[in-house]
N, C-alpha and C positions, 0 to 999 in steps of 0.2 A: 861336110853339110855346114851353111852357117847358118847363122839367125840371123834376125833382123833388128835384132838392140845391140846398141852400142855407143861409145863415149870416145871422141879423142881431141883432142887440145894441143896446140902448137904456138911457139910465140919465136918470133925471127927479128933482132934488132939491127938497126939500120945508122945511118949519118942522119940523126934528129929526129929519129921514129922510130917506136916499135910497135910491129904485126902484130895481131895477137888473133888465132883460129880457131872456133869450138865449132863440133860437129857431133849431133845428138841424133842418133836414128832409132824408131819403133816400128811393130807391124803395122803391117799395110798391103790390102790385097795387091795392088802395081806401086811404080815410083813416083814419091811423090815428093819434090822439091823445094824449101822452102828458104830463102837468102834474107841476108840482112847486112849488106855494105853498104860501108861508107860512102860518101858522096864522092871521095876523091879515087875509089876505087869501081865507082859504080856501073862505069865502062867495060868491067870484066865479067858483069853478071851472066854474058852469054858462054863463055869461053868456060866457064866455074859449072853452069849446067851439062855443058858436054860432057866433063870429065866425070863430074858426078854420076852422069846418065853411061859412061862408059863404065864404069864400075861398080854399078849396084841394078838389079832390076826389080828389084822387090823394097820396099820399105817407106816410111815417111822418116824424111832425113830433112834436119832444118842447120844450114850453118851459119853461124854469127861469127863475122871479123870486125874487132875494134885495131885505129890507127892512133897510138898515142904520139902527139908531138911533142918533143923537147929538146933542149939544147941550143933555143933560138932568144937566148939571152933572158932567159927564165920563163919568159910571156907563155902563159898557158893561151890566150885567146889575141885575138887583135880588132878593135873596132873599125868598121869601114867607114867612117866621116863623114866619106861623098855622099854615100847612101843617107845617113842620119840628116844632112843640110837637104837632102830631098827629099824625105818624107816629112820634116821640118816647114817647109816649102811648100807643099801641097797643104798640109794641117791649115795654115796658115791663108792659103786660097779660099779654103772652103769656108775658113771662118768669116771672112769677109763677103763671102759673094752669097751665103746663107744665115747671115749675121746670125751665129753659132758663137761658142766661147771657143779659143783655142788654148786646150792645156793639154800636154803630155809629159807625164815624167819621165826620168831615164829609166826605168825599169820596163816602161812600156814599149820605149824604143829598143830597147834590149831584144825583146821578142819580137820586133819585127822581121821580115824575111830579109839577110843581107846585110845587117848588121853588123851580126858576133861574125866572125872567121876562126878560120883555126889559124894555129898560129904559124904566122907567116908560111901556109901550108905552098903559096906560089915558089918559094924558097925550094922545095925540096927538090929532091933527083927524082922524077916520075919516073925513070928506069928502076932505078934501084928500091924504089917503091916498089914496082909490080914484082920485080923480080924477088922481094923477101914473102910480098903477099902470095906468088906460087910455092915457095917454098915451105910456108908454114901450112896453106892448104894441104900439099900432097903430105906432110906429115902427120896431121892432123886427121886426112882420108886414110893413109897407112893405120895410124891406129885406131880408127873406126873400125875399117876391117878386121885385123888383127882381133879385135875385141870380137867382132861378130863372129869369128872364125873359130874364136876359145868357146863361147857358150855353145856353139850349133855344135862344136866336137863334146861337149859335157852333156846336150841331149840326144847325141844318136843310140849310146846306150840302152836311153829310154824307151824310143823305138825299137832298136833291134830285139828289147826283152819282152817288152808287148806283145809282138809281132811275133815271136818264139811260142809265147804262152797262148796265145789263140790258134798257133798250129797246132800244140798238143791236144788243146780240148779239142779239137775236130775228130779225130781220131777216135773217141770213145761214143761220141754224139752219133755219126755214122755209122758205127758199129752194132747199137744199142737200137737205133733208126731201122736197121736192117732186120734185126729181130723180131722188134715190133710189127714192121710189114706185113710179115710171114705169117707172126701170129694171127694179125686182124683179119689176113685170107684164109686160114683155114678157119677161124672162129665164123667168119659171113661165109663160110663153104660151109660149114655144118649148119649154119642156122636156116638158112636159106633151105638145106635140104629138108630140114625139118618143118620150114612151115608150110612146103609142097609137098608134103609126101606122098601124096593121092595123085598129083596133079603132073601128068607127062609135061617132062623141060628139057628144052635144047641143050641139051650139055655145053654145048660150045661156046652158044650165047652167053649162057654163064661164066664160063670161063671167061671171056672177053672183059662181061661189067664187071668182075673182081679184078680182074687185071689193071685197068681201068680204075680203081679204088685203089688199089693198091700203089699203084704207081702217082697219083697225088699224095701220096703220103712219103715217096721216096726223095729223099734229099743227098741222093750222089749227085748230081751235076751240080747242086746247091755249092758242097762243100769240094766238090773237085776246084771251080771257079776260083772258089774263099782261098782255097790251096795257091792257086796259082797267083793271083794278087798278090801272098801273103808271100810268097818265094818273091817275087819281082819286089816288093817293098823293099827286103832285106838286101838282096843285092842293090835298090838305089841307094839305102844308106851307108850300106858297106864300100862304097865304090867313091870315087872322088871328083865327081861332077857337079855340076854346082851349074844353073839353078835346081832345087830338086822339090821345091816347096808346092809348086802348084802339082805335081804328077804325086807326090806324097797325097795331096787333099784326093785328087782323084780315085785312086786307087782308096782309100777311106771309106769313100761315097761309095762305090764300090762294093766292096767289103761291108757295106749297112746294108747295102738292098739285096745281099745276097746271106745274111743274116734274118734278116727280116722275113724272108719268104721262108729260111730254115725254120723258123721260130714258129710261124703258120701252120707247118706241117708236122711237127714235132708236137706230141701229146702226153709224151712222159715227163712227168713231173720232174723227174733228176736231172733230165737232157735238156729241157725247158729253162732252165737253173743255169746250165751251161752255156745257156745262149747266152741267157741273159749278161751271164759273167764277160761272155767277148763281148757283148754290145757295151758294157761298162768299159773297157781297154780300149775302146777303140774310140770311145767320147772321148778319151781322155786324151789320146792321141792326137786326135783331131784337133783341138784346143792347141795340141803343142807344134801342129804341122800349121796351124796359124801364122806362126811367128819365124819360119822357114824360108831362108830367099829362094 
């Protein structure tokens, strides 16, 4: 079992740079990937998406990569003077042709696109940088997967215990409801006989109608289906198969359906409380299942 919540981080140093990758994951009904890559490795986005899509099937996954440049004369940034001259010339041209004041501060120039560049990024070995990014990404994703599996393993006993508790509650509900149905059948039969004592009655027809009334209160089929769903859910939780989140959500939905029908048929207050207790357990498990891959 694997949760959809987790975190992973890795860092790889190279010749003049350090690559840091952080990846976070939260629950989502399907797989949603959000990437933030620096321009120097932005071309690798399709590769990153393919890798994540091959590892995970559910969850909102956000991956951030940072490339810190160093080792080039201590300079953190470089100024593209050619771009600066072009912007200044364009500003002077606008000022002359449109009779406006040409005034640009150094700060304004630095904010223009293409003026500030990474520290001698052109001098980096792109192959080495790409390999470093792949290494950091693989390590961060592996840590994310391990954290998701660790949390999933912690949730497994909660599911198993919840399903087993419901399983135990079904037996007394079924047994008591069978007694209730039998008692109701006999009561109705006696009541009808008293009311129509002097009227000739079709005995076969009366028995048929009473049987139909009793059948509407019988929860045997609902409990049997609920038990089958519970057994299958426990089997899924105990297996090593993945993903299982959607299966659990579907089974819990079907269990709710059976319990709703059972609750509508049960008229004994004690058994009604047991049905409510089972539904409360399922509601708690439903919330947990929404965070399982």
